[in-house]
PAKOL-833606 format. One line per field, with one value per residue: residue in three letters; x, y, z of N, C-alpha, C in turn; residue number from 1. Coordinates in pm, 1 decimal. Atoms other than C-alpha are relative to their C-alpha. Layout:
resn = ALA;...
n.xx = X;...
n.yy = Y;...
n.zz = Z;...
ca.xx = X;...
ca.yy = Y;...
ca.zz = Z;...
c.xx = X;...
c.yy = Y;...
c.zz = Z;...
resi = NUM;...
***
This chain:
resn = UNK;UNK;UNK;UNK;UNK;UNK;UNK;UNK;UNK;UNK;UNK;UNK;UNK;UNK;UNK;UNK;UNK;UNK;UNK;UNK;UNK;UNK;UNK;UNK;UNK;UNK;UNK;UNK;UNK;UNK;UNK;UNK;UNK;UNK;UNK;UNK;UNK;UNK;UNK;UNK;UNK;UNK;UNK;UNK;UNK;UNK;UNK;UNK;UNK;UNK;UNK;UNK;UNK;UNK;UNK;UNK;UNK;UNK;UNK;UNK;UNK;UNK;UNK;UNK;UNK;UNK;UNK;UNK;UNK;UNK;UNK;UNK;UNK;UNK;UNK;UNK;UNK;UNK;UNK;UNK;UNK;UNK;UNK;UNK;UNK;UNK;UNK;UNK;UNK;UNK;UNK;UNK;UNK;UNK;UNK;UNK;UNK;UNK;UNK;UNK;UNK;UNK;UNK;UNK;UNK;UNK;UNK;UNK;UNK;UNK;UNK;UNK;UNK;UNK;UNK;UNK;UNK;UNK
n.xx = -41.5;-159.6;54.4;-70.8;111.4;110.6;11.2;120.9;96.5;140.7;54.7;11.5;104.9;160.0;-41.4;66.0;120.5;-11.2;49.2;50.2;-48.2;-30.5;-123.7;-19.7;-92.9;-67.8;-35.8;-78.4;-38.7;-94.1;-145.1;8.2;71.0;87.5;86.7;87.1;126.7;29.2;170.9;-38.9;63.1;80.3;-86.1;-44.1;-71.0;-100.3;-80.2;-30.0;-80.1;-106.1;-32.0;-32.7;-93.1;53.7;148.7;105.9;55.2;174.4;60.4;100.1;80.2;100.6;-35.4;-81.4;-132.8;-2.6;-170.1;-109.2;-36.5;14.1;52.3;-108.7;-151.9;-46.4;-19.1;-101.5;-29.2;-6.0;-96.8;-26.2;123.4;20.8;53.9;-15.8;-33.3;90.1;25.3;145.3;-36.1;-97.0;-91.0;-66.2;-83.4;12.6;-15.6;167.4;-15.0;160.5;77.7;81.5;122.8;125.5;16.6;-142.2;-107.9;-136.9;60.7;122.1;-39.4;-49.2;102.3;44.9;146.3;46.2;21.4;131.9;127.7;52.0
n.yy = 142.0;-22.7;26.4;130.5;16.3;-3.7;54.0;139.6;5.0;-58.0;57.7;88.7;-48.4;100.4;82.8;3.4;-24.6;142.1;72.9;-101.3;-189.5;-89.9;66.3;-63.2;-58.3;-23.9;-133.5;-8.5;-126.2;-23.1;-12.9;76.9;109.7;44.9;62.6;-149.1;14.0;57.0;-48.3;54.4;-104.4;21.1;20.3;-72.4;-53.8;-30.5;-81.2;-209.9;26.3;40.3;-153.7;-171.8;97.7;61.0;122.2;-55.6;144.3;43.6;-14.9;144.2;-59.4;-88.1;25.9;-140.9;50.4;-85.3;0.6;-44.8;-80.8;-159.0;-49.2;-18.3;-52.3;143.2;54.8;86.5;29.8;110.4;21.2;55.7;111.1;158.7;103.9;139.4;36.6;-36.8;-104.9;-0.5;-85.9;-96.3;-80.9;-125.4;5.8;-164.6;-98.8;-35.0;-172.1;52.0;142.3;30.9;35.8;-33.4;-38.6;-91.6;66.1;46.3;183.2;85.9;162.7;-33.2;84.0;188.0;99.4;16.8;-190.1;24.4;99.0;-22.0
n.zz = 49.4;57.9;68.0;48.6;-46.9;93.0;138.1;36.9;-122.5;126.8;145.1;-71.1;-208.1;-20.2;-69.7;-174.3;30.8;111.7;-59.7;-88.2;40.0;-130.1;-78.9;-172.1;34.3;-194.0;-25.8;-100.7;-15.7;2.8;-100.7;-80.9;108.3;-94.1;76.7;-42.0;1.9;157.0;51.0;138.2;111.6;119.3;87.0;11.7;-131.5;14.0;104.0;-50.7;-93.7;103.1;92.9;-78.0;-105.5;-170.0;84.2;23.1;-21.1;33.3;-114.6;17.6;18.0;129.6;146.8;118.8;-32.6;-71.6;-5.4;-166.0;-66.7;-53.7;-63.4;-111.3;2.0;3.0;91.8;49.5;164.8;131.7;9.6;116.4;50.0;56.7;-39.2;-71.6;101.8;137.9;89.8;-67.4;-142.3;56.5;-131.2;-33.3;-89.0;-21.7;-82.3;-63.4;-92.0;-69.3;-12.6;124.0;-91.4;3.3;-145.5;-8.2;-7.9;134.2;87.3;-7.8;-70.8;-193.0;-84.9;5.0;-28.4;-109.1;-89.8;49.1;-95.6;-185.5
ca.xx = 13406.6;13667.7;13610.5;13681.3;13347.2;13121.7;13252.8;13157.2;12864.6;12649.6;12671.3;12604.7;12331.8;12052.0;12284.9;12187.1;11865.6;11834.0;11696.0;11471.4;11384.8;11518.3;11889.6;12003.7;12235.8;12514.8;12675.4;13010.2;13220.3;13502.3;13739.3;13626.8;13482.7;13193.0;12873.6;12639.8;12314.6;12153.0;11877.2;11789.3;11795.0;11590.1;11793.7;11724.9;11816.0;12157.2;12218.1;12174.7;12396.6;12657.4;12557.6;12596.1;12841.5;12581.0;12320.2;12017.8;11809.3;11443.0;11204.1;11007.9;10771.0;10722.7;10789.8;10988.0;11339.0;11477.2;11823.9;12016.1;12053.8;11924.7;11630.7;11906.0;12231.4;12348.6;12473.4;12678.9;12898.8;12988.5;13367.6;13339.0;13077.0;13088.0;12933.3;12893.4;12985.8;12648.3;12580.4;12247.5;12428.4;12626.7;12874.4;12860.0;13166.9;13064.7;13199.5;12932.8;12878.3;12652.6;12416.6;12337.3;12040.3;11686.9;11730.1;12025.6;12257.0;12615.5;12470.1;12151.7;12359.8;12379.3;12143.8;12152.2;11902.4;11923.3;11846.3;11521.1;11392.2;11405.3
ca.yy = 11253.1;11193.6;11191.9;10893.9;10769.1;10969.4;10852.0;10511.0;10532.4;10766.0;10462.4;10198.9;10303.3;10049.0;9795.1;9849.7;9834.6;9432.1;9293.6;9608.8;9987.9;10082.0;10011.9;9995.3;10236.0;10249.8;10575.6;10590.7;10880.8;10924.7;11049.1;10812.1;10518.9;10528.4;10347.2;10717.9;10582.9;10340.9;10422.1;10369.1;10532.6;10476.6;10500.4;10840.5;10944.4;10817.3;10988.4;11343.2;11200.1;11178.6;11519.7;11738.2;11516.4;11508.9;11235.0;11212.2;10951.5;10781.9;10844.5;10454.1;10685.1;10937.7;10789.4;11114.1;11166.4;11371.9;11512.3;11479.2;11764.6;12029.6;12138.6;12053.5;12191.7;11833.0;11764.8;11491.4;11506.4;11212.8;11100.3;10816.5;10508.0;10153.7;9824.0;9510.7;9200.1;9175.3;9468.2;9511.0;9728.3;10044.4;10240.6;10591.6;10705.5;11128.0;11383.6;11458.8;11818.7;11792.0;11503.1;11243.1;11104.2;11273.0;11258.9;11495.5;11169.9;11160.7;10806.0;10654.3;10358.2;10472.3;10234.3;9844.5;9630.4;9565.1;9953.5;9913.6;9612.5;9801.6
ca.zz = 1133.5;874.3;499.9;454.4;659.9;477.6;140.5;187.6;473.0;141.3;-119.1;136.6;480.7;317.8;429.0;798.2;731.9;550.0;849.4;1027.7;960.0;1312.0;1438.9;1760.5;1854.1;2172.2;2243.7;2396.7;2504.4;2365.5;2616.3;2877.2;2665.0;2944.8;2769.2;2736.0;2622.4;2345.8;2122.1;1744.8;1446.6;1068.9;752.3;742.7;1111.7;1009.5;680.9;924.2;1193.3;838.4;714.2;1026.4;1184.7;1542.4;1601.9;1527.1;1645.6;1558.5;1852.6;1879.8;2136.4;1916.9;1590.7;1422.6;1420.8;1658.3;1710.8;2054.0;2243.8;2058.7;2301.8;2605.4;2445.9;2539.0;2210.8;2047.5;1785.5;1563.3;1645.4;1455.9;1369.0;1345.5;1309.7;1479.4;1290.2;1155.4;1037.3;1263.4;1566.6;1538.7;1781.1;1843.9;1935.4;2119.0;2226.5;2450.4;2599.1;2895.8;3012.7;2757.2;3018.7;2994.9;3394.7;3373.7;3443.0;3226.6;3111.1;3110.1;3262.2;3685.6;3828.6;3906.4;3854.8;4219.1;4330.4;4087.3;4347.6;4656.2
c.xx = 78.6;-127.0;-3.0;-146.0;-98.4;-0.8;-63.4;-116.6;-107.9;-53.0;-9.3;-17.0;-51.9;92.5;-52.3;-146.7;-60.7;-95.1;-124.3;22.4;42.2;140.4;42.8;153.8;127.7;61.9;118.0;17.9;141.9;210.8;46.0;6.0;-73.2;-136.0;-100.2;-123.5;-34.4;-112.8;61.7;-6.7;-60.5;136.4;21.2;58.4;221.8;75.0;-38.3;48.2;166.7;11.3;31.3;27.0;-104.2;-117.7;-122.5;-60.0;-139.0;-9.1;-76.0;-97.4;-131.2;-41.0;-23.8;101.1;9.5;187.7;74.4;9.2;-118.1;-129.4;114.2;160.9;49.0;32.2;124.8;80.9;68.4;168.2;-13.2;-120.5;70.0;-86.4;88.5;2.5;-133.2;-36.5;-135.7;11.6;156.8;25.4;63.3;127.7;28.5;125.3;-118.9;14.7;-179.6;-15.3;-28.8;-149.8;-56.8;25.5;112.6;31.4;73.2;-57.2;-76.8;46.3;17.5;-88.7;16.4;-119.5;-57.4;-103.9;-124.6;-130.5;-4.7;-108.5
c.yy = -19.8;-33.8;-190.7;-144.4;79.0;-65.1;-150.6;-8.8;44.7;-147.0;-167.0;-14.4;-84.1;-140.6;-36.2;-69.8;-167.7;-5.3;141.1;130.7;105.2;-63.6;32.7;65.4;22.3;142.3;-6.1;157.5;-25.9;4.3;-103.9;-140.8;-86.2;-14.8;177.4;-88.6;-172.6;54.0;-64.0;118.4;-117.7;20.3;174.0;98.2;-5.1;58.8;164.1;-32.4;43.2;113.2;75.5;-41.0;-34.0;-76.1;38.0;-151.2;-65.9;-59.7;-227.2;126.1;81.7;27.3;170.8;-27.5;124.2;-8.3;63.2;97.8;138.4;123.2;23.2;100.7;-103.9;-62.1;-148.7;-31.4;-112.6;-15.9;-60.9;-133.7;-151.4;-74.1;-99.0;-94.5;-38.5;53.4;110.8;95.3;77.0;51.4;164.4;43.4;140.5;82.5;83.5;165.7;27.1;-102.2;-80.2;-67.4;172.7;62.7;184.9;-51.1;43.0;-106.4;1.2;-133.1;37.3;-71.0;-123.8;-44.6;-10.7;200.1;24.8;-118.6;35.0;100.9
c.zz = -86.6;-189.8;-91.4;31.6;-68.1;-141.9;-38.5;27.8;-127.3;-110.1;82.8;159.1;-27.5;49.6;173.6;-24.2;-32.5;96.8;102.1;-47.4;65.9;38.7;141.1;21.1;152.6;-71.4;100.4;-20.4;-26.0;68.5;176.8;-42.3;81.3;-145.9;71.7;-9.3;-77.1;-68.6;-162.2;-101.6;-165.4;-131.4;-15.7;151.6;11.0;-144.6;123.9;55.8;-145.9;-25.1;65.5;60.6;182.3;13.4;51.3;25.9;1.3;135.1;11.2;39.9;-72.7;-87.5;-45.1;69.7;150.9;43.6;177.3;22.4;-32.8;61.3;161.9;12.9;7.7;-118.6;31.7;-163.3;-23.8;-2.7;-108.8;11.5;-62.0;10.3;36.8;-161.9;-116.0;-77.2;50.5;117.0;-26.3;101.4;-15.9;61.3;41.8;32.6;30.9;73.3;122.9;100.5;-129.9;45.2;3.2;163.6;59.2;79.6;-114.5;-107.2;72.4;82.2;171.7;42.0;-56.2;-36.9;130.5;84.7;-50.6;112.7;86.4;-11.7
resi = 1;2;3;4;5;6;7;8;9;10;11;12;13;14;15;16;17;18;19;20;21;22;23;24;25;26;27;28;29;30;31;32;33;34;35;36;37;38;39;40;41;42;43;44;45;46;47;48;49;50;51;52;53;54;55;56;57;58;59;60;61;62;63;64;65;66;67;68;69;70;71;72;73;74;75;76;77;78;79;80;81;82;83;84;85;86;87;88;89;90;91;92;93;94;95;96;97;98;99;100;101;102;103;104;105;106;107;108;109;110;111;112;113;114;115;116;117;118
***
């Protein structure tokens, strides 16, 4: 990540959590522009992401921080972070190593709604 990003965000992180303790993060692969997954960050996981340059999320089911790829090796190196116009959603552009989805698929978005209904 750029030094500019790190200098900016260290001072201004709280603004993303004014509406909720969790913020949705869309994860997109840099090289293909493919949407890989959607996860959530809290203030601490956003800080860790900025400090390490790799994605950290907050697991709503386990209620704990989660370093993507820590056990599988399928890490996401953050290239850039974007915010939306309301500062309530982030877009993480990453360099993905291996699969992003826990099913082993490259992206979590591999099924259409129609496939689920059959």
